[in-house]
C-alpha positions, -999 to 999 in steps of 0.1 A, spaced: -622 34 407 -638 12 433 -619 -20 440 -644 -33 466 -651 -70 458 -687 -75 447 -709 -103 461 -700 -128 434 -662 -122 438 -664 -125 475 -683 -158 472 -659 -172 447 -629 -160 468 -643 -178 498 -648 -210 479 -614 -208 462 -595 -201 495 -612 -232 510 -603 -252 480 -567 -242 482 -565 -251 519 -584 -284 517 -571 -298 484 -543 -278 466 -517 -273 493 -519 -309 506 -516 -321 469 -483 -303 463 -462 -330 480 -484 -358 467 -479 -346 431 -441 -347 435 -442 -382 449 -465 -394 422 -444 -378 395 -413 -396 407 -431 -429 402 -444 -422 367 -430 -439 336 -424 -405 321 -418 -373 340 -441 -356 315 -471 -377 324 -497 -360 347 -499 -372 383 -532 -387 392 -538 -361 419 -540 -334 393 -570 -352 377 -586 -354 412 -581 -317 417 -597 -309 384 -627 -331 391 -631 -314 425 -628 -279 410 -655 -287 384 -678 -300 411 -673 -268 431 -679 -245 401 -643 -233 401 -637 -239 364 -627 -217 334 -629 -186 356 -605 -167 333 -629 -165 303 -650 -133 304 -673 -149 277 -702 -164 296 -709 -188 268 -675 -205 273 -663 -194 308 -675 -180 340 -683 -146 325 -662 -127 351 -648 -93 344 -610 -88 347 -616 -70 379 -636 -99 393 -610 -124 381 -580 -106 395 -582 -116 431 -590 -152 421 -560 -154 399 -539 -140 428 -550 -168 450 -541 -195 424 -506 -178 422 -499 -191 457 -495 -225 441 -487 -217 405 -478 -252 394 -510 -268 406 -539 -244 412 -542 -228 377 -542 -263 361 -568 -276 386 -591 -248 376 -584 -251 339 -569 -216 341 -533 -224 332 -512 -209 305 -507 -215 276 -542 -231 274 -558 -199 286 -544 -178 258 -551 -204 233 -587 -208 244 -591 -170 242 -577 -170 206 -601 -198 196 -631 -182 213 -624 -149 196 -610 -158 162 -618 -195 153 -646 -206 131 -673 -229 143 -657 -261 131 -624 -251 148 -642 -244 180 -659 -277 179 -628 -297 173 -603 -279 196 -620 -253 219 -646 -276 233 -622 -303 245 -598 -276 259 -627 -260 278 -636 -295 292 -600 -300 303 -597 -332 281 -566 -320 262 -538 -295 265 -524 -271 239 -493 -251 230 -485 -218 213 -456 -220 189 -441 -186 183 -406 -183 198 -376 -193 176 -340 -200 185 -324 -184 155 -339 -149 158 -348 -123 184 -384 -134 188 -391 -104 211 -396 -87 177 -423 -109 162 -416 -96 127 -384 -116 129 -399 -150 129 -388 -172 100 -412 -202 101 -429 -204 67 -466 -213 62 -468 -218 24 -500 -226 6 -500 -254 -18 -535 -261 -32 -558 -269 -3 -530 -273 22 -506 -251 41 -470 -264 44 -454 -255 77 -416 -254 80 -396 -240 109 -380 -246 143 -395 -233 175 -383 -235 211 -395 -229 247 -429 -240 235 -446 -243 269 -467 -274 275 -455 -293 244 -438 -321 264 -471 -331 280 -486 -361 261 -520 -345 266 -509 -316 244 -528 -324 212 -527 -291 192 -503 -263 184 -512 -228 174 -483 -220 151 -473 -185 141 -453 -182 109 -451 -162 77 -475 -166 48 -462 -135 30 -425 -132 39 -419 -105 13 -449 -84 21 -445 -46 23 -462 -44 57 -440 -63 82 -470 -67 105 -492 -83 78 -468 -111 69 -477 -134 97 -505 -159 101 -516 -185 126 -525 -221 118 -537 -250 138 -513 -280 136 -523 -312 154 -494 -328 173 -497 -361 153 -493 -343 120 -465 -359 99 -435 -337 100 -440 -325 135 -413 -335 159 -411 -326 196 -373 -328 197 -363 -321 233 -373 -305 266 -356 -271 272 -344 -266 307 -352 -236 329 -323 -226 352 -309 -261 348 -341 -280 356 -370 -294 336 -403 -278 344 -425 -309 346 -454 -291 362 -462 -270 332 -457 -299 307 -422 -287 299 -409 -262 274 -400 -279 242 -380 -275 210 -404 -284 182 -395 -289 145 -420 -285 117 -406 -302 87 -430 -296 58 -459 -304 80 -491 -303 60 -525 -291 73 -557 -282 55 -562 -245 46 -593 -247 69 -568 -248 98 -560 -211 93 -572 -190 122 -588 -158 111 -573 -145 78 -539 -146 62 -518 -117 75 -538 -115 107 -513 -134 129 -496 -103 144 -529 -88 154 -541 -121 169 -509 -124 189 -513 -89 204 -549 -97 213 -537 -129 230 -509 -113 250 -529 -85 266 -551 -108 289 -521 -132 293 -499 -105 307 -524 -94 333 -531 -130 343 -494 -136 349 -491 -104 370 -522 -114 391 -506 -148 398 -472 -132 405 -488 -112 434 -500 -145 448 -465 -159 445 -452 -129 464 -478 -134 491 -467 -170 495 -431 -159 498 -439 -133 525 -458 -160 544 -429 -184 543 -405 -156 552 -425 -147 583 -429 -183 594 -392 -189 590 -383 -157 609 -403 -166 640 -392 -203 640 -354 -198 637 -327 -183 660 -294 -169 650 -267 -151 670 -287 -153 702 -322 -142 690 -350 -150 666 -346 -140 630 -378 -121 635 -359 -98 659 -332 -90 634 -335 -55 619 -326 -65 584 -354 -91 585 -378 -64 596 -368 -43 566 -372 -72 541 -407 -80 554 -419 -44 555 -405 -36 521 -422 -67 507 -456 -57 521 -453 -22 507 -443 -35 473 -471 -60 471 -498 -35 481 -485 -11 454 -484 -38 427 -519 -50 436 -533 -16 432 -517 -11 398 -529 -45 386 -564 -38 398 -564 -4 380 -553 -22 349 -580 -48 352 -606 -20 357 -594 -1 327 -594 -33 305 -631 -37 315 -640 -1 310 -619 12 280 -607 -21 265 -572 -36 261 -561 -9 237 -571 18 261 -552 1 289 -521 -4 268 -499 18 290 -511 1 322 -506 -34 308 -471 -26 299 -465 -10 333 -476 -41 353 -456 -63 329 -424 -43 337 -430 -37 374 -445 -70 387 -420 -97 378 -390 -76 387 -404 -67 422 -416 -103 429 -383 -117 420 -367 -95 446 -393 -105 473 -387 -142 466 -350 -137 466 -352 -122 501 -373 -152 512 -347 -176 498 -320 -157 517 -339 -160 549 -343 -198 544 -305 -203 537 -298 -236 520 -335 -246 524 -344 -218 502 -327 -233 471 -338 -269 480 -368 -289 468 -382 -289 504 -396 -254 499 -414 -239 469 -392 -208 468 -366 -220 442 -394 -230 418 -413 -197 425 -381 -178 418 -375 -195 385 -411 -189 374 -410 -152 383 -376 -146 368 -386 -163 335 -416 -139 333 -391 -110 329 -385 -126 295 -417 -143 286 -446 -124 269 -421 -98 258 -389 -89 276 -391 -60 300 -369 -39 277 -394 -42 249 -422 -29 271 -400 -1 284 -391 10 249 -428 11 239 -439 28 270 -412 54 268 -422 62 232 -458 68 243 -446 91 270 -423 110 247 -450 116 221 -467 140 246 -437 163 241 -430 161 204 
């Protein structure tokens, strides 16, 4: 394994770092000010559009897609350090580059599984950043960490599918630019194979019977930057059978294909979040005095900073190894490593951000620093894309098989 950045990665890193310094970081406060003046908190601040236009002009667009036809054609190993940089401002930078979840996963699904008509209608405007999308899988009435539990029905009636069910924490759905849902439900609820009962269909937001009922709060606040996390009701919503993605019964397999890249993207960005927290921790430590000396001279602060640096270096190596394996042996071959980073990274980054919050005192939990928002994002990722315990269960089973 050689993790030396190649020439293209180095060039993109230099451009992206300059873009962050010149445009993204200064836009963080501007976005908050503009959002406060909007008629709806779910509308997009004008500065976000300006960032997207500037990113396109600089060729920093759709970097996440390895398919050169639709994206930048980067390998996972090439994209990893770029995603890390965007993680330093996770609520602005990924959106500016059209590399934000859930659109990234949805574009990957459409690029890999959609037919040409579906790509024309939905993938192309998503690639252009003209619309947003949402992935509707999680349900409030069942343990959705086990995807076989979902109860939403997708029933065929003639040339239409009728979609009935209730979803929640559907990221991005509050954004008025969200025009399409990829909905996972059961087309064969009584099927013998529990992993062949599910299918995915495209449901436009304006379909009769689709109601975005309310915004779900995260740690008591509404996540405006990501377009919210909504409860969505599908009450006998009808769509043409041509809106089926792939084949009936293929939903579970598509979901697994979607989550592999999504998990590594999250972990890449989490490392960037940790780096931002370490930077803020160091700046605070040298700027504040307590009990007669600078915080930077306190032994416990030394320990926090040193431990954070060691942890980040370990995590980065594991994520880079995973990216390299996905490139060389495929997502299935990197299954263990993908699960390992999903378990290790959010947990460790939460601890680093928590230390940074502690060092900032009341400021750490305020809106004047990004730490509280970073903490909420990192902590949520211990649940999203499969709770840690699900990955631990699967990973342990793989290890135990060696001894059975």
